[in-house]
PyMOL commands that place a pseudoatom at each C-alpha (Angstrom):
pseudoatom trace, name=CA, resn=UNK, resi=1, chain=A, elem=C, hetatm=0, pos=[-1.658, -19.473, -44.150]
pseudoatom trace, name=CA, resn=UNK, resi=2, chain=A, elem=C, hetatm=0, pos=[-3.053, -18.563, -40.730]
pseudoatom trace, name=CA, resn=UNK, resi=3, chain=A, elem=C, hetatm=0, pos=[-2.958, -14.900, -39.720]
pseudoatom trace, name=CA, resn=UNK, resi=4, chain=A, elem=C, hetatm=0, pos=[-2.101, -14.773, -36.032]
pseudoatom trace, name=CA, resn=UNK, resi=5, chain=A, elem=C, hetatm=0, pos=[-3.890, -12.221, -33.930]
pseudoatom trace, name=CA, resn=UNK, resi=6, chain=A, elem=C, hetatm=0, pos=[-2.193, -10.145, -31.271]
pseudoatom trace, name=CA, resn=UNK, resi=7, chain=A, elem=C, hetatm=0, pos=[-4.166, -12.198, -28.757]
pseudoatom trace, name=CA, resn=UNK, resi=8, chain=A, elem=C, hetatm=0, pos=[-1.937, -15.201, -29.618]
pseudoatom trace, name=CA, resn=UNK, resi=9, chain=A, elem=C, hetatm=0, pos=[1.182, -13.427, -28.320]
pseudoatom trace, name=CA, resn=UNK, resi=10, chain=A, elem=C, hetatm=0, pos=[-0.364, -11.408, -25.471]
pseudoatom trace, name=CA, resn=UNK, resi=11, chain=A, elem=C, hetatm=0, pos=[0.093, -12.481, -21.847]
pseudoatom trace, name=CA, resn=UNK, resi=12, chain=A, elem=C, hetatm=0, pos=[0.027, -10.800, -18.466]
pseudoatom trace, name=CA, resn=UNK, resi=13, chain=A, elem=C, hetatm=0, pos=[3.250, -11.180, -16.502]
pseudoatom trace, name=CA, resn=UNK, resi=14, chain=A, elem=C, hetatm=0, pos=[1.879, -9.272, -13.523]
pseudoatom trace, name=CA, resn=UNK, resi=15, chain=A, elem=C, hetatm=0, pos=[-1.854, -9.831, -13.425]
pseudoatom trace, name=CA, resn=UNK, resi=16, chain=A, elem=C, hetatm=0, pos=[-3.630, -7.144, -15.409]
pseudoatom trace, name=CA, resn=UNK, resi=17, chain=A, elem=C, hetatm=0, pos=[-0.820, -4.607, -14.940]
pseudoatom trace, name=CA, resn=UNK, resi=18, chain=A, elem=C, hetatm=0, pos=[2.220, -5.667, -17.033]
pseudoatom trace, name=CA, resn=UNK, resi=19, chain=A, elem=C, hetatm=0, pos=[2.017, -7.667, -20.269]
pseudoatom trace, name=CA, resn=UNK, resi=20, chain=A, elem=C, hetatm=0, pos=[4.234, -8.837, -23.095]
pseudoatom trace, name=CA, resn=UNK, resi=21, chain=A, elem=C, hetatm=0, pos=[3.170, -9.060, -26.737]
pseudoatom trace, name=CA, resn=UNK, resi=22, chain=A, elem=C, hetatm=0, pos=[4.360, -9.109, -30.340]
pseudoatom trace, name=CA, resn=UNK, resi=23, chain=A, elem=C, hetatm=0, pos=[4.446, -5.891, -32.368]
pseudoatom trace, name=CA, resn=UNK, resi=24, chain=A, elem=C, hetatm=0, pos=[0.922, -4.593, -32.978]
pseudoatom trace, name=CA, resn=UNK, resi=25, chain=A, elem=C, hetatm=0, pos=[0.203, -4.576, -36.710]
pseudoatom trace, name=CA, resn=UNK, resi=26, chain=A, elem=C, hetatm=0, pos=[2.859, -7.216, -37.395]
pseudoatom trace, name=CA, resn=UNK, resi=27, chain=A, elem=C, hetatm=0, pos=[0.528, -9.952, -38.614]
pseudoatom trace, name=CA, resn=UNK, resi=28, chain=A, elem=C, hetatm=0, pos=[-2.656, -8.058, -39.331]
pseudoatom trace, name=CA, resn=UNK, resi=29, chain=A, elem=C, hetatm=0, pos=[-4.247, -4.627, -39.370]
pseudoatom trace, name=CA, resn=UNK, resi=30, chain=A, elem=C, hetatm=0, pos=[-2.949, -2.249, -36.684]
pseudoatom trace, name=CA, resn=UNK, resi=31, chain=A, elem=C, hetatm=0, pos=[-6.490, -0.988, -36.178]
pseudoatom trace, name=CA, resn=UNK, resi=32, chain=A, elem=C, hetatm=0, pos=[-7.644, -4.470, -35.080]
pseudoatom trace, name=CA, resn=UNK, resi=33, chain=A, elem=C, hetatm=0, pos=[-4.645, -4.876, -32.770]
pseudoatom trace, name=CA, resn=UNK, resi=34, chain=A, elem=C, hetatm=0, pos=[-5.272, -1.429, -31.278]
pseudoatom trace, name=CA, resn=UNK, resi=35, chain=A, elem=C, hetatm=0, pos=[-8.870, -2.469, -30.571]
pseudoatom trace, name=CA, resn=UNK, resi=36, chain=A, elem=C, hetatm=0, pos=[-7.581, -5.597, -28.810]
pseudoatom trace, name=CA, resn=UNK, resi=37, chain=A, elem=C, hetatm=0, pos=[-5.181, -3.524, -26.655]
pseudoatom trace, name=CA, resn=UNK, resi=38, chain=A, elem=C, hetatm=0, pos=[-8.062, -1.209, -25.800]
pseudoatom trace, name=CA, resn=UNK, resi=39, chain=A, elem=C, hetatm=0, pos=[-10.184, -4.243, -24.869]
pseudoatom trace, name=CA, resn=UNK, resi=40, chain=A, elem=C, hetatm=0, pos=[-7.372, -5.397, -22.538]
pseudoatom trace, name=CA, resn=UNK, resi=41, chain=A, elem=C, hetatm=0, pos=[-7.381, -1.850, -21.098]
pseudoatom trace, name=CA, resn=UNK, resi=42, chain=A, elem=C, hetatm=0, pos=[-3.689, -1.241, -21.877]
pseudoatom trace, name=CA, resn=UNK, resi=43, chain=A, elem=C, hetatm=0, pos=[-2.970, 2.429, -21.145]
pseudoatom trace, name=CA, resn=UNK, resi=44, chain=A, elem=C, hetatm=0, pos=[0.730, 2.532, -22.070]
pseudoatom trace, name=CA, resn=UNK, resi=45, chain=A, elem=C, hetatm=0, pos=[2.506, 0.653, -24.856]
pseudoatom trace, name=CA, resn=UNK, resi=46, chain=A, elem=C, hetatm=0, pos=[6.306, 0.461, -24.676]
pseudoatom trace, name=CA, resn=UNK, resi=47, chain=A, elem=C, hetatm=0, pos=[7.799, -0.194, -28.103]
pseudoatom trace, name=CA, resn=UNK, resi=48, chain=A, elem=C, hetatm=0, pos=[11.261, -1.782, -28.279]
pseudoatom trace, name=CA, resn=UNK, resi=49, chain=A, elem=C, hetatm=0, pos=[11.440, -2.199, -32.073]
pseudoatom trace, name=CA, resn=UNK, resi=50, chain=A, elem=C, hetatm=0, pos=[13.601, 0.157, -34.077]
pseudoatom trace, name=CA, resn=UNK, resi=51, chain=A, elem=C, hetatm=0, pos=[10.460, 1.489, -35.755]
pseudoatom trace, name=CA, resn=UNK, resi=52, chain=A, elem=C, hetatm=0, pos=[7.388, 1.758, -33.581]
pseudoatom trace, name=CA, resn=UNK, resi=53, chain=A, elem=C, hetatm=0, pos=[3.781, 1.193, -34.665]
pseudoatom trace, name=CA, resn=UNK, resi=54, chain=A, elem=C, hetatm=0, pos=[1.734, 4.260, -35.612]
pseudoatom trace, name=CA, resn=UNK, resi=55, chain=A, elem=C, hetatm=0, pos=[1.773, 6.210, -32.341]
pseudoatom trace, name=CA, resn=UNK, resi=56, chain=A, elem=C, hetatm=0, pos=[-0.950, 8.591, -33.560]
pseudoatom trace, name=CA, resn=UNK, resi=57, chain=A, elem=C, hetatm=0, pos=[-3.419, 5.732, -34.055]
pseudoatom trace, name=CA, resn=UNK, resi=58, chain=A, elem=C, hetatm=0, pos=[-2.611, 4.290, -30.628]
pseudoatom trace, name=CA, resn=UNK, resi=59, chain=A, elem=C, hetatm=0, pos=[-2.812, 7.714, -28.945]
pseudoatom trace, name=CA, resn=UNK, resi=60, chain=A, elem=C, hetatm=0, pos=[-6.156, 8.337, -30.634]
pseudoatom trace, name=CA, resn=UNK, resi=61, chain=A, elem=C, hetatm=0, pos=[-7.414, 5.140, -28.979]
pseudoatom trace, name=CA, resn=UNK, resi=62, chain=A, elem=C, hetatm=0, pos=[-6.254, 6.432, -25.592]
pseudoatom trace, name=CA, resn=UNK, resi=63, chain=A, elem=C, hetatm=0, pos=[-3.056, 4.368, -25.471]
pseudoatom trace, name=CA, resn=UNK, resi=64, chain=A, elem=C, hetatm=0, pos=[0.089, 6.337, -24.654]
pseudoatom trace, name=CA, resn=UNK, resi=65, chain=A, elem=C, hetatm=0, pos=[3.311, 5.215, -26.322]
pseudoatom trace, name=CA, resn=UNK, resi=66, chain=A, elem=C, hetatm=0, pos=[6.962, 5.214, -25.310]
pseudoatom trace, name=CA, resn=UNK, resi=67, chain=A, elem=C, hetatm=0, pos=[9.725, 4.266, -27.732]
pseudoatom trace, name=CA, resn=UNK, resi=68, chain=A, elem=C, hetatm=0, pos=[12.874, 2.632, -26.285]
pseudoatom trace, name=CA, resn=UNK, resi=69, chain=A, elem=C, hetatm=0, pos=[14.463, 1.107, -29.415]
pseudoatom trace, name=CA, resn=UNK, resi=70, chain=A, elem=C, hetatm=0, pos=[16.825, -1.860, -29.067]
pseudoatom trace, name=CA, resn=UNK, resi=71, chain=A, elem=C, hetatm=0, pos=[18.292, -3.722, -32.061]
pseudoatom trace, name=CA, resn=UNK, resi=72, chain=A, elem=C, hetatm=0, pos=[16.860, -7.209, -32.602]
pseudoatom trace, name=CA, resn=UNK, resi=73, chain=A, elem=C, hetatm=0, pos=[18.712, -9.953, -30.661]
pseudoatom trace, name=CA, resn=UNK, resi=74, chain=A, elem=C, hetatm=0, pos=[20.642, -7.316, -28.695]
pseudoatom trace, name=CA, resn=UNK, resi=75, chain=A, elem=C, hetatm=0, pos=[20.436, -6.274, -25.063]
pseudoatom trace, name=CA, resn=UNK, resi=76, chain=A, elem=C, hetatm=0, pos=[19.235, -2.894, -23.850]
pseudoatom trace, name=CA, resn=UNK, resi=77, chain=A, elem=C, hetatm=0, pos=[21.455, -0.536, -21.887]
pseudoatom trace, name=CA, resn=UNK, resi=78, chain=A, elem=C, hetatm=0, pos=[21.193, -0.107, -18.118]
pseudoatom trace, name=CA, resn=UNK, resi=79, chain=A, elem=C, hetatm=0, pos=[19.865, 3.400, -18.769]
pseudoatom trace, name=CA, resn=UNK, resi=80, chain=A, elem=C, hetatm=0, pos=[17.054, 1.988, -20.926]
pseudoatom trace, name=CA, resn=UNK, resi=81, chain=A, elem=C, hetatm=0, pos=[16.112, -0.525, -18.221]
pseudoatom trace, name=CA, resn=UNK, resi=82, chain=A, elem=C, hetatm=0, pos=[16.112, 2.208, -15.556]
pseudoatom trace, name=CA, resn=UNK, resi=83, chain=A, elem=C, hetatm=0, pos=[13.972, 4.485, -17.742]
pseudoatom trace, name=CA, resn=UNK, resi=84, chain=A, elem=C, hetatm=0, pos=[11.565, 1.643, -18.460]
pseudoatom trace, name=CA, resn=UNK, resi=85, chain=A, elem=C, hetatm=0, pos=[11.122, 0.819, -14.775]
pseudoatom trace, name=CA, resn=UNK, resi=86, chain=A, elem=C, hetatm=0, pos=[10.541, 4.456, -13.890]
pseudoatom trace, name=CA, resn=UNK, resi=87, chain=A, elem=C, hetatm=0, pos=[7.922, 4.889, -16.644]
pseudoatom trace, name=CA, resn=UNK, resi=88, chain=A, elem=C, hetatm=0, pos=[6.162, 1.536, -16.097]
pseudoatom trace, name=CA, resn=UNK, resi=89, chain=A, elem=C, hetatm=0, pos=[6.193, 1.859, -12.293]
pseudoatom trace, name=CA, resn=UNK, resi=90, chain=A, elem=C, hetatm=0, pos=[4.594, 5.317, -12.506]
pseudoatom trace, name=CA, resn=UNK, resi=91, chain=A, elem=C, hetatm=0, pos=[1.910, 4.100, -14.944]
pseudoatom trace, name=CA, resn=UNK, resi=92, chain=A, elem=C, hetatm=0, pos=[1.072, 1.026, -12.869]
pseudoatom trace, name=CA, resn=UNK, resi=93, chain=A, elem=C, hetatm=0, pos=[1.114, 3.116, -9.676]
pseudoatom trace, name=CA, resn=UNK, resi=94, chain=A, elem=C, hetatm=0, pos=[-1.461, 5.439, -11.252]
pseudoatom trace, name=CA, resn=UNK, resi=95, chain=A, elem=C, hetatm=0, pos=[-3.743, 2.462, -11.981]
pseudoatom trace, name=CA, resn=UNK, resi=96, chain=A, elem=C, hetatm=0, pos=[-2.634, 1.955, -15.581]
pseudoatom trace, name=CA, resn=UNK, resi=97, chain=A, elem=C, hetatm=0, pos=[-1.761, -1.178, -17.512]
pseudoatom trace, name=CA, resn=UNK, resi=98, chain=A, elem=C, hetatm=0, pos=[1.497, -1.492, -19.432]
pseudoatom trace, name=CA, resn=UNK, resi=99, chain=A, elem=C, hetatm=0, pos=[2.109, -3.538, -22.576]
pseudoatom trace, name=CA, resn=UNK, resi=100, chain=A, elem=C, hetatm=0, pos=[5.667, -4.164, -23.809]
pseudoatom trace, name=CA, resn=UNK, resi=101, chain=A, elem=C, hetatm=0, pos=[6.504, -5.338, -27.321]
pseudoatom trace, name=CA, resn=UNK, resi=102, chain=A, elem=C, hetatm=0, pos=[9.367, -6.032, -29.676]
pseudoatom trace, name=CA, resn=UNK, resi=103, chain=A, elem=C, hetatm=0, pos=[8.843, -7.822, -32.995]
pseudoatom trace, name=CA, resn=UNK, resi=104, chain=A, elem=C, hetatm=0, pos=[7.941, -11.332, -31.786]
pseudoatom trace, name=CA, resn=UNK, resi=105, chain=A, elem=C, hetatm=0, pos=[7.456, -10.404, -28.116]
pseudoatom trace, name=CA, resn=UNK, resi=106, chain=A, elem=C, hetatm=0, pos=[10.225, -12.674, -26.828]
pseudoatom trace, name=CA, resn=UNK, resi=107, chain=A, elem=C, hetatm=0, pos=[13.851, -11.498, -26.657]
pseudoatom trace, name=CA, resn=UNK, resi=108, chain=A, elem=C, hetatm=0, pos=[13.771, -7.782, -26.010]
pseudoatom trace, name=CA, resn=UNK, resi=109, chain=A, elem=C, hetatm=0, pos=[10.279, -7.923, -24.518]
pseudoatom trace, name=CA, resn=UNK, resi=110, chain=A, elem=C, hetatm=0, pos=[11.221, -10.718, -22.111]
pseudoatom trace, name=CA, resn=UNK, resi=111, chain=A, elem=C, hetatm=0, pos=[14.355, -8.831, -21.091]
pseudoatom trace, name=CA, resn=UNK, resi=112, chain=A, elem=C, hetatm=0, pos=[12.407, -5.677, -20.204]
pseudoatom trace, name=CA, resn=UNK, resi=113, chain=A, elem=C, hetatm=0, pos=[9.683, -7.644, -18.402]
pseudoatom trace, name=CA, resn=UNK, resi=114, chain=A, elem=C, hetatm=0, pos=[12.301, -9.476, -16.306]
pseudoatom trace, name=CA, resn=UNK, resi=115, chain=A, elem=C, hetatm=0, pos=[14.050, -6.176, -15.543]
pseudoatom trace, name=CA, resn=UNK, resi=116, chain=A, elem=C, hetatm=0, pos=[10.821, -4.819, -14.071]
pseudoatom trace, name=CA, resn=UNK, resi=117, chain=A, elem=C, hetatm=0, pos=[10.577, -7.808, -11.731]
pseudoatom trace, name=CA, resn=UNK, resi=118, chain=A, elem=C, hetatm=0, pos=[14.233, -7.343, -10.736]
pseudoatom trace, name=CA, resn=UNK, resi=119, chain=A, elem=C, hetatm=0, pos=[13.701, -3.654, -9.973]
pseudoatom trace, name=CA, resn=UNK, resi=120, chain=A, elem=C, hetatm=0, pos=[10.757, -4.687, -7.785]
pseudoatom trace, name=CA, resn=UNK, resi=121, chain=A, elem=C, hetatm=0, pos=[13.016, -6.986, -5.726]
pseudoatom trace, name=CA, resn=UNK, resi=122, chain=A, elem=C, hetatm=0, pos=[13.140, -10.364, -7.502]
pseudoatom trace, name=CA, resn=UNK, resi=123, chain=A, elem=C, hetatm=0, pos=[16.512, -11.974, -8.225]
pseudoatom trace, name=CA, resn=UNK, resi=124, chain=A, elem=C, hetatm=0, pos=[17.654, -11.999, -11.849]
pseudoatom trace, name=CA, resn=UNK, resi=125, chain=A, elem=C, hetatm=0, pos=[17.686, -15.811, -11.924]
pseudoatom trace, name=CA, resn=UNK, resi=126, chain=A, elem=C, hetatm=0, pos=[14.132, -16.013, -10.593]
pseudoatom trace, name=CA, resn=UNK, resi=127, chain=A, elem=C, hetatm=0, pos=[12.888, -13.250, -12.932]
pseudoatom trace, name=CA, resn=UNK, resi=128, chain=A, elem=C, hetatm=0, pos=[14.373, -15.007, -15.978]
pseudoatom trace, name=CA, resn=UNK, resi=129, chain=A, elem=C, hetatm=0, pos=[12.817, -18.309, -14.903]
pseudoatom trace, name=CA, resn=UNK, resi=130, chain=A, elem=C, hetatm=0, pos=[9.400, -16.738, -14.303]
pseudoatom trace, name=CA, resn=UNK, resi=131, chain=A, elem=C, hetatm=0, pos=[9.350, -14.855, -17.615]
pseudoatom trace, name=CA, resn=UNK, resi=132, chain=A, elem=C, hetatm=0, pos=[10.394, -17.984, -19.528]
pseudoatom trace, name=CA, resn=UNK, resi=133, chain=A, elem=C, hetatm=0, pos=[7.676, -19.950, -17.749]
pseudoatom trace, name=CA, resn=UNK, resi=134, chain=A, elem=C, hetatm=0, pos=[4.987, -17.384, -18.608]
pseudoatom trace, name=CA, resn=UNK, resi=135, chain=A, elem=C, hetatm=0, pos=[6.360, -16.562, -22.095]
pseudoatom trace, name=CA, resn=UNK, resi=136, chain=A, elem=C, hetatm=0, pos=[8.298, -19.573, -23.456]
pseudoatom trace, name=CA, resn=UNK, resi=137, chain=A, elem=C, hetatm=0, pos=[11.221, -18.594, -25.690]
pseudoatom trace, name=CA, resn=UNK, resi=138, chain=A, elem=C, hetatm=0, pos=[11.784, -15.287, -23.898]
pseudoatom trace, name=CA, resn=UNK, resi=139, chain=A, elem=C, hetatm=0, pos=[15.198, -13.712, -23.277]
pseudoatom trace, name=CA, resn=UNK, resi=140, chain=A, elem=C, hetatm=0, pos=[16.829, -15.213, -26.335]
pseudoatom trace, name=CA, resn=UNK, resi=141, chain=A, elem=C, hetatm=0, pos=[20.535, -14.387, -26.045]
pseudoatom trace, name=CA, resn=UNK, resi=142, chain=A, elem=C, hetatm=0, pos=[23.346, -14.638, -23.484]
pseudoatom trace, name=CA, resn=UNK, resi=143, chain=A, elem=C, hetatm=0, pos=[23.778, -10.868, -23.861]
pseudoatom trace, name=CA, resn=UNK, resi=144, chain=A, elem=C, hetatm=0, pos=[20.155, -10.347, -22.786]
pseudoatom trace, name=CA, resn=UNK, resi=145, chain=A, elem=C, hetatm=0, pos=[20.628, -12.676, -19.787]
pseudoatom trace, name=CA, resn=UNK, resi=146, chain=A, elem=C, hetatm=0, pos=[23.872, -10.949, -18.787]
pseudoatom trace, name=CA, resn=UNK, resi=147, chain=A, elem=C, hetatm=0, pos=[22.347, -7.454, -18.778]
pseudoatom trace, name=CA, resn=UNK, resi=148, chain=A, elem=C, hetatm=0, pos=[19.709, -8.704, -16.328]
pseudoatom trace, name=CA, resn=UNK, resi=149, chain=A, elem=C, hetatm=0, pos=[22.352, -9.963, -13.873]
pseudoatom trace, name=CA, resn=UNK, resi=150, chain=A, elem=C, hetatm=0, pos=[24.221, -6.691, -14.356]
pseudoatom trace, name=CA, resn=UNK, resi=151, chain=A, elem=C, hetatm=0, pos=[20.980, -4.761, -13.692]
pseudoatom trace, name=CA, resn=UNK, resi=152, chain=A, elem=C, hetatm=0, pos=[20.447, -6.756, -10.489]
pseudoatom trace, name=CA, resn=UNK, resi=153, chain=A, elem=C, hetatm=0, pos=[23.986, -5.877, -9.275]
pseudoatom trace, name=CA, resn=UNK, resi=154, chain=A, elem=C, hetatm=0, pos=[23.452, -2.237, -10.266]
pseudoatom trace, name=CA, resn=UNK, resi=155, chain=A, elem=C, hetatm=0, pos=[20.227, -2.114, -8.240]
pseudoatom trace, name=CA, resn=UNK, resi=156, chain=A, elem=C, hetatm=0, pos=[21.904, -3.633, -5.174]
pseudoatom trace, name=CA, resn=UNK, resi=157, chain=A, elem=C, hetatm=0, pos=[24.796, -1.147, -5.313]
pseudoatom trace, name=CA, resn=UNK, resi=158, chain=A, elem=C, hetatm=0, pos=[22.348, 1.723, -5.698]
pseudoatom trace, name=CA, resn=UNK, resi=159, chain=A, elem=C, hetatm=0, pos=[20.304, 0.505, -2.705]
pseudoatom trace, name=CA, resn=UNK, resi=160, chain=A, elem=C, hetatm=0, pos=[23.395, 0.051, -0.532]
pseudoatom trace, name=CA, resn=UNK, resi=161, chain=A, elem=C, hetatm=0, pos=[24.662, 3.497, -1.491]
pseudoatom trace, name=CA, resn=UNK, resi=162, chain=A, elem=C, hetatm=0, pos=[21.339, 5.118, -0.519]
pseudoatom trace, name=CA, resn=UNK, resi=163, chain=A, elem=C, hetatm=0, pos=[20.891, 3.185, 2.734]
pseudoatom trace, name=CA, resn=UNK, resi=164, chain=A, elem=C, hetatm=0, pos=[20.960, 5.391, 5.800]
pseudoatom trace, name=CA, resn=UNK, resi=165, chain=A, elem=C, hetatm=0, pos=[22.411, 3.812, 8.923]
pseudoatom trace, name=CA, resn=UNK, resi=166, chain=A, elem=C, hetatm=0, pos=[20.928, 5.064, 12.157]
pseudoatom trace, name=CA, resn=UNK, resi=167, chain=A, elem=C, hetatm=0, pos=[23.546, 6.392, 14.622]
pseudoatom trace, name=CA, resn=UNK, resi=168, chain=A, elem=C, hetatm=0, pos=[21.497, 4.812, 17.440]
pseudoatom trace, name=CA, resn=UNK, resi=169, chain=A, elem=C, hetatm=0, pos=[22.116, 1.206, 16.379]
for i in range(1, 169): cmd.bond("trace and resi %d" % i, "trace and resi %d" % (i + 1))
show_as sticks, trace
zoom trace
């Protein structure tokens, strides 16, 4: 039986700033996977599994952790997607690199990665297509797809609500 390394599931979605991956420590020693994340210069690891990997070990290696648990094969809430974007955007803006994982790095991970692209201005359809191209098998359920279209509509309403119209137009 082959033991897959974290490297097998790791890919950058936004070059060297936002990546998807399987759960560190899932197929081998967490210490080895932590070393790989360090090598990739990941500064923040967002865990979507119900139980996150050993945060103390990751923190000791200089990798911050955030836990936003979502049940397997389920969709996150709009609040979770908004929180994720806020956290990831701040980390990337400060020069950091963000890794996102669920168990296999596909369903929940793909959903959060696509939501980041949507929050940055991409359409939901295009974000889903791009994530599936970069990480085949991503966004596994209709529920996960639907929350992304809902998130896109939510973002548009929020933008329209905050738009200031100049009285001089």
